[in-house]
C-alpha positions, 0 to 999 in steps of 0.5 A: 710723740708717744711710742706705739705699742703693738702686741702679738696675742694668740694661743700657746705654740701658735707661733707667736715668738716666730713671727716676732722674730721675723717682724723685728728683724724685717722691721730693724732691716727698714730702719726702725728701733724696735724694743719688745716686751715678752709677757710671762706668767713665771717669775723671770730670772735673768742672773744666776746665784753667786754672780755679782749682780745676782749678789746685789739684789740679794744684798737688797737693791731695788734694781741691778743693771749689769752693763756690758759693752753691747748689752744691758740686763736690768733686774727690779722689784715692781709694786704693781703689774706693769702693763706694755703701755707703762713700761714703753713710758718708762723705758721706750720712749725714744723707740719707733715701735714696741712689739709685744708677745702676750698681754691678751687681757690688756687693753691695747691694739693687738694682732692675733696669730691663728694657726690652723694646727693649734686653734680654729678659734680666736682667743680674743674678740674681734673688737680687741684685734686691728687684725689676725695674722692666720694660715686660714683663708676662709675666716670671715672676721671684721678685722683684715686676714693677714696671710701668717706666712708673708711676713712682708705683707704683715710688715706693711700692714704693721707699718701703715698702722703705726703711720696711722696711730701716729696721726692719732687714730 
């Protein structure tokens, strides 16, 4: 069975990270093993110059792992843009769900975060979305509207979607 991948998308400062934190907390409290992927338009830096793992990469290692008793960080060169599905297949096959923040232009199931103080219009088209999490009740959309402030309802929606996704919808 393939690990389901679900993206949270929306405009900058719409509340994606805040919602992501709440969803991860709520889903892990229900016993799910969750992985997250955050899309960045900037080159990520996880290591500091002068540290051993940084020195390994500078010496030419394609991948460097920094492993501690409770965490592991990996810095790896990539030859292609890795979309969330490829990353999930390679790294997260034994997880219950991968939540992605960003990747609005990559195909796959998405919930758009739409906050009235940030924007009145969707970033994605309705046919790209499985739902919209919003603080606006009067939207007329072809997908379910989820109350952005009701994390429990959003988690329930995701669990129902995940169940259907496991059946191959």
